[in-house]
N, C-alpha and C positions, 0 to 999 in steps of 0.2 A: 924578771918576768919570763915565762916559758913561751917563746915565740913559736908559731907554727914553722914547720921545716922549710916551707917555700918562702918564708919571710925572713929567714936567718940572715941572708945576704943583705937585706934592707936594713936590719939592725946594725950590721957592721958598717954599712955606708953612713948611717946616721952618726954613729960613734966616731967615724973618721972624718966627719965634716963634709961629706959629699952632698948633703942636702943643705938648703939655705938656712940661715940662722932662724931659730924659733921652732923648727920642726923636730929637732932632736932633743933638746933639753930646755927646761923652762927658764933656767938662769940666763941662757943665751936669748931665749925667746922674749923675756921681759925687756931686755935691752933693745930689741928690735920692734917692740910694739905688739908682740904676739904673746899669748898666754896658753900654757899647756901644763900638764901635771909634772910634779917633781920626778915621779917614776911610775912605771907600769904596775898593774895589779895582776895577781895570779889569776889564771884562767880557771874558773870553777864552773863545770858543766851544770851543776845543780842550780846555780843562780844566774848564770850569764844569759839564759834565754829571756828572762824578764828583768834582769838587772836589779833584782830585789824590789821591783816596783809592781804593786798589785794591778793586774789588768793590762800590763804593758806587753804587747806582742810586736816586736820590731819586724819590719818587712824590708829585707836587705835588697838593694839594687846596685848595679855596677855599670857606670857609664852614663853620659849625658842623655843619650837617646831614651834609655829606660826611665830616667828621672822625668824627662819632659812628657813622655807618654803617660806615666802614672800620675804625675802631680803638677804638670805645667799649668793646667787650667786653674787649679785651686791657688797655686802660687801667684798667678797673674791677678786673681781675684782679691788678693790682699792689698793691692795698691789703693791708697786713699784711706785705709783703715788706720786707726791710732794704735800705737804700741802701748798697751796698758800694763803688761807685766813681762818680765823675763825671769824664769825660774831655773836655778842651777842647784845641783846636789853639793852640799858642803860637808867636808870631813871635820867633825867637831874636835877630834883629838889633835890632829895636825894643823887645824885652822887653815885649811886650804881647799880649793876647788877639787872635788872628786870627779875627774873629767872622763871617767868611763861611762857615766850615766848620761842620758840624753839631756839636751838643753831645750827648754820650753819657751816659745815666743807666743804670747797671747796678744792678738790683734783684735781688741774689742770683741771678744767672745769667740774668735776663730784661733784656736791654739795649734800651732805646728810644732812637732817634737822631732828634733834633729839629733841623729846619732851616727858616729863613724866607728868602724872597726876594721881590723886587718889592714890591707893596703888600699883597697878601693871600695869597700862595702859602705854604702850609705843607706840609712833608714830614715824615711819621713813618715810620720804618723800624725793623725789629726784628732784632737779632742779625746784622746785615749787615756791620758794620765791626769789624776787628781793630785795636785801638789799638797793638798791638806792631809793626805794619807802618808804614813811613815815609809821610809826606805829601809828595808831589812836585808842587809848584806852581811853575812857572817864574818866576824872579826873586825867590823868597822862601826863607828858611831856616826851615822849619816842623817842629814836633815835638809829638806828643801829650803832654799834661801832666795829671796827676791833681789834682783839687781845687785849682786855682791861687788861689782866693779864699777868705778866711777864712770867709765865709758858707757855702760848700760844705763846708769842713772841719768846721764845726759840725754839719752835718746828716748827715755820713757815719756809718754805724753805727746810724742811727735807723730804726725801722719807719715805713713810709708809712701815713698815715691814709687819704688818698684823693687821686686825681687830679682836677683841675678844668679845664674849658675856660672861659677868660675871653674874652668877646666884647666888642670895642670898641663903646662906645655913644655916643661923641662925634659931634657934628654936623659931620663933615668927611669927607674922602676915605678915611680909614681906617675908617670905620664898617663893622662886620661882621667886621673882622679877628679871628682866633682865636689866642689864646696858650695855652700849656700850663703849668699850675701844679701843683706837687706840695706837698701840705700834710702837715706833720709835727706832732707834739705841741709841739715847741719852736720852730716857725717854718715858713716856706715858701720855695720858690724858683720863679720864673716865668721861662720863656724866651719872650720876646716879639719881635714884628716891629719892629725899630728902623729902619724905612725901608730896605728892601732888604738887611738884614743881621740878625743875631741880637743881642738884648740880653738881659741877665739882671738880675732884680730880686729882692731879699729883703724888700721892703717890702709888707706885707699891704694897705696902703691903695691906693697907686698911683693912676694916672689912672682916668677913668670907664670901668668895664667891668662887664659883666653876668656874674656867676658861674654856672656850670652844673656842679655837683658830679656826678661819675660814681660812682654807688653801685651 
């Protein structure tokens, strides 16, 4: 993957093990309860704006304050709603999650679409993506797939207790990164920044992060 110049040091840190397990490589990540891609994708300016998804226009934010200002009210409003679907893009050739594309959480008709890129960019959009439409990314055979992981299947049909913002508190270049976590009576799911791509965790402990419940 061709990393931006200002992210090169971060890639080196990940390869050298400076980041907690699960943020650098998926094989390590799966052992620690985190899921991320096997490897990065090539940056393609012609498709990255909408990620091969018709009608998708990500709105990138950086930092907890910006996320709360733009989306805090709507995230709080999800409490009590039932998780009816989680959509992820699947790579049919490699039979794995294609984690550059957004993750869609449908709470009884309110769909929040979560995407991470670079070091700290987070996009939240609402009811923008139709997962019945194809994903057209040159060089890949992609398809939307509902709840491809057992951890998501276990949460489907459960009412949401609350949404949380998890802010990275480690003393490194990722400090201040914001991840989105959904808490249920029986567990939680977090979509985190896995170094220029999305990662998913079902582990309530995880790496050092400051929790900010949205009540």
